[in-house]
N, C-alpha and C positions, 0 to 999 in steps of 0.2 A: 410895524408888524404889517407882511402882507395880507389882506383879507381872505375866508378862507370860500371858496366855490357850494356855497350854498344846494348846488342847483346838481350837485358830482352825485353819477346815480352808486356809487361805492359805498358799501356800507360794510362797515370790519366786524368778522365776523368771529363767533365767540370762539376761546383761547382754552378756557377753564369750564369749570362748575358750580361757579360761583352765583348761574342765575338757580341751580336746581336747588343751591342750598340757600338762597331766598326763599327759593316757592318751601323747605322747612320748614325755615323761622316760624314764618307766618302762619303756616300750621301748625306750629306746638304754638304757637302765642293764641290762636284760640282754640287748643282744648283744653289748654291747662292756667289758671287764675291760683292767684298768688295775697297771703294774706301783703298785703301792699304797704295799710295803715304801720302793723307791726314793723313790717321794710323796710320805710319812713323811718318808725323811730326807733330803729335799733338803728341808724344811721347821724341820726343828727345827734345821740345820745356818744356815740365813738367819737363825732369828731367832736363837739362841745368838751367833753371828760377826758381821752385817755388822755396822760400824757405823751409825749414824744419817745417812744420805745428802740431809737436809731442805737445801733453801739453808735458810740463818740467817736471810737476807731478808722469807721469805715465814711470813707467819701461819698455824699448821697450821689448817684447818678440817675437823673433825670433823661429818662428815657423820650424819643416823638412821639405826640398824639397816635399815633395808630400802630399798637403796638400791641401783642396780645394778652389771653388773661390766663390764666393759673397756669402749672403741670395738674393734671389730675390726683396724682401723688401727694401732693402736699396737704399740710393740716390745713392749710386754709380754703384746700378746698371746698368743705362745705359753703352751700348755697344759706346766705343772712336768714334765708324762718330758720336755718335750724341752728343758728347759731350768735347767740347773741353779747351783749356788749360787756358783759362779765367774762363769756370766754373769750372775746377779742382785748382786754385788758391784758391777759396773759402772755399775748405774743407777743412777740422780742424780735425785731433786726428782720430779717429778710420777710418773716410773716408776714409782719404789721404791710411792710411795703405791697406785700402777695393779697393781701386781707383787703386793703383798701384800695386796689389797683382794682377786683376785680367786681369793685360795686359802681365805675362808670358803667357807662355804654360808648364800646371803644370801635370806633368807624376798621373795616377793613379797607383797603386800598383796592382800589374800582382797578379793578381785572379787564370784565365785560362792564360794554353801557347795556345798562341793564334795559329790557323792553318798558315800554310806557314812560320813559325818561320823560316825557312832557306833560305828561296825563297822572301819577303815583307819585313823583319826588319833587322835596321841593328842595333849594339850595342855597347858600351862605358863603357868603367870602368869610374866609378862616381864618383871624386875628392871630397873631405871632406871640407868643409866651407861652405860659405854665397854668400848663392847665390841671385841674383844684378844683371840689365841693366849697358850696361858703355855704353856712347856714348859720342863723341868727333866731338867739332862742334864752331867756331868764336876761335879758338885759346886754348879753354878748354880742359878739360876728366872729367867726372863728372860720379862717380859710383852712383847707391841708390840700398838699398833695397825694400828685397819685402813689408816691411812696409811703404816706402815714405822716409825714412831717407836717409842722402846724406850718404853714406860710406867712398870717398876720392875723393876730386876737385884736380886736379894733370895736369903736362902737360905729352904727349905721342906723339909717333908716329904713332898713329892710323890720319887718314886722317885731316886736320884742328883739332890736337889735342892737338896743340901747337903754342903761337907766334916767329916763326919762319921765317926767311926770305926766306927758301927753301920750305914754305908753299902751299901745290899742289891744283889748284883747287879752284873754287869762296865760300870767308870766308862766306858764307850760307848754305854749304852743313853741310851735315852732315853722322855719320854713329850711327848702332845700333848693341853692341852685349848680347848678352844672355852667361854671363860669371859665374862663383865658384871664388870666393876669398877662398884662402890655405894662408891659414896665416902665415903658421912656413915657406914657400919661401917665402912668398913678392907675391907669383905670379897671376894672374886673370887667369885661370882656361875659355877658350872658349868652350859653347857648343854647342853652335847657332849663327846667322847672322841673325838680322831680317832687315837691313838695309844696304849699300856700297854708299858713293859715294854718295847720295841723290836716290839712286833706289832701291827701294821697294822689299824684296823677303817673304814677310808679304805669299803673294797667290803664292808660289813658291815650289816644292817639296821636299824635306827632303831632297832626292837625289841631284838634283839640291844646294840648299842652301851648303852642304858639302864637294859639290865641291868645291863652290867658297868659303865658305871658307878657306876651305883649298889652293888654290890656292893666293890668296888674302891679308889675311894674313902675311902673309911672305914677300909679297912687300914690306911692310910698315917698316920692320923695330922692327916693334913691340915686334918683338920673339928674341931680342935682346935682353943684359946684360942694364939695367939702368943706365941713363946717367942725366945730367942737362936738356935736354929737353923729357926726357922721364921714369920719377920716379920709375910705374911700369915694370916687366916682364910681358907680354902675351904669349899665349903656346896656341896653340890648343893640342885637346885630340885625340886620335886614334880613329880612327873611323874604324867599324871590319860589315865584313860579319858574320851573326850568324850562319855558316856553322863548324865543328868539331876543325879547326884550330884559327877563329876567338873567338871562345867561349871560351880555350883556353887560348887564351893571355888574354882577357878580364877578366880570373876569376882569373887567377894562374899569371898572365906575371906580372916583376916587373915594377914599377909606378913609376916616380919621387914624386907623390902626394899619404896623406891617401886614401886607394879605401871606397867609401861609398855605394857599393854596384851596379848595373850594372840597366845600364839603354838604355833600346831601344827602335825604333824608326819605323816610321811605312814608306814606306820609300817612299809612296804618299800623307802621311801628310802634308800639311801646317802648316804655325805656327798658331797653333789656342787658342787662349788665353783663359784663365781658364781650368779649368780642362777637360781631354780629355782624355780616353781607345785608343787614336790613338799614345801614347810617353806611355810608362810602366816602375817603379821599380821595382827592385825584390832584396833583401838582404837576404841574410846569413853569418853563424859566422864568415866562412872563409873571405869575404871579405867584412864586412862590421864590425865596433865594437856597431854599435847600433840597435840591431832588434827588441827588444821590447820599446817600453814604458816604460819610467821611472817616478818616481814621482820628486816631489819639493828637494825632498836629493839626488834624484842620483840612486833610488832603484829603481830595478825591485820591485811592485808591486801582490801581490800572489795572487790576481785577478784583470783581466783585467778592465783597465777603456773605459771611453771614456766621450766625451764633443760630449755634443748634444745642440740646439738652442728652444728654447719655445717659442708657438707659442701661441695669442688669446685661442684657444680653446682646451688645451690645451697638444696640441700633439708635442710632440719632437721630433727633427727630423736634416739630416745629413744637411750639406750646398751645396752638390749638385743640379744642375736645370735639370732634377725636383728632391727636396729633398723626399729621406726613411725615412720612419714614422718608429721610434725604438718603441718606448713606447708610454703611455699620462697620464699624473696626473689629478687625478678628480680633481675638484672644488670643493672637501671645501677644502684639503690640499692647491690648490693654496690662498686660502682664507685667511689662517690659516700664512703661507709662509710670503703673500706679493710678490713674485715674478709675477713678469712682462712680456710680451710677449718681445723678441727679447732676454730675458738673456739668456748667454751661464752657463750649469750646467754642473754638475759634476758625471757621474753613475758607477756602478760598477758593470760589468755580471753578475752575480749570477753561480747557481748550474747547472740551469735551461737551460741555454748558449741561443747558437740563433736554432731558428728553421729556413727550409729555405722548401720551394715548386717552381718546377719547374725555380731553379736559384733566385726566387725571396725569402726577407727573409719573413715572415707569422707573427716570435714571436720571441720577446728579451724579458731575462729576469733580467731589469735595474735597481737598486736601488739606489735613491738619493741621493748622500755624501756633495753634495752643491754648491759655485757658481765657475767659475773662476778668475783667475787673469783677472783685468777688461783693461788689455792689449792688451789679449788677442783679436784677428777681427773672431773669426771663430770658426766654431763647423769642430767634423772632416767629413771627406769625406771617403762612405757608403764601400769603397775598402780598407779602409786602416784597420775601422775599421775589415773588416772579413777578410787583408791579417794577422795582429795582432791578431786574433779570431783563423784561424787555424797556425801560426806559434805556437803557445801553445799545439796546438791540432796534427795536421801535417800537419805540415809545406809544399811549396813546392821545392822541392829540387833540388838541378843541376843535378841527374837523374830524374828528371821531362821533364828539356831541352834537356840534353843530347838526352835520346829516344823521343823525340819529332824534334828529326834535324832530327836523326838518325835512324827511328822505324826497326824493324829486317824485315823484308819486302826489305827494300831500302838495305840491306849490299850486294848485287852486283852491285851497280852504282860503284865503284871503290874504293868510299872515302877515306882516312884513317883513323884506330882508333884513336884517341887522349884520352890519360888517362890524370885523373883530378888529377896530383900529383902533391903538394904542394914544389914546388925546394927546399926551407930551411928543409924540414923536408926529403926532399933524401940525402940530402946534412953531417945531421944529423944523416943516416944509416948508 
């Protein structure tokens, strides 16, 4: 890979309103406080006690990590502060998947490079694998996928995670981790900490959560090799500052797991459930095997495909809150096709593409091709659609990230010039 030019004057111009939404998210965060202790207790109880509610006839579809949150019209759109474990236990099939998916903080796809990336953000190399909650309580540990199904039920060295004589703390205390299970080495890579020994971290900044994650996890022995009372190994993921060295290590450094892009966290962001522009995912072909979406045969289609939700008035929207309208089906077509409100439909983007005004979508040339698998619970998010669209035409490149961190007029700050060179390629040379 050729090294990027660190001293180029070009800086990519914004193409969306993502920064405005980041500012709004931080403002809302400062104005609203929730009962995070109750929220954490609800999640822990749900993960541990709920049985699998999936329809056995439906094959569960695991979506990529940077997906969108729920439709605001669904029963599960109630927030966790209003929706306890008793109500959650009554959900079935798609509603279970939606409820659990809403409890994770889901990153948007990076459309524009945020301002102050080098001072206000952390980054990490995201492990490829299955995103899940891990809860330890009452002498057991349970992991649940985003769709609510149990991944593993096992003993662990997490607090109160196994029935051993040296169990520490009250038996009812619990811990909640946001993890990615990496199949090749059977390891849970912890990317965030939501609760530790009953102490909620939901309303703590990412800076504080990551500090606790790195200091507390190693104390328990959870990072030790598997044993009788510790079936799976846990590991923290290196978290870097968004400077030259950090970006180089996350992007080109050797890791024990397969990478699936880079994750960026705003240092001041609380753990916000659902989609948030305060966490971002970015990918290219050098740090992920999965850049463009594939069809059911595993092939990248010639034209970009998108999944949208149909509403009563024929409008087709993303699953953002508020949703973004991408088109509309006429009444005659709806009557002839028998499509119903709430259906998830697949479209291709035609030659007309997408048209934007002031960073907002004005027109989308989309063509209906059919319904999606009924196991899928969500439409695509707006940031994913736009990231995929740009990836086919004018992708956001590693050079753009480097240029944002070190624009040419700040070259006198004494920061070292770090070249993004593939070490393997260098060795082959």
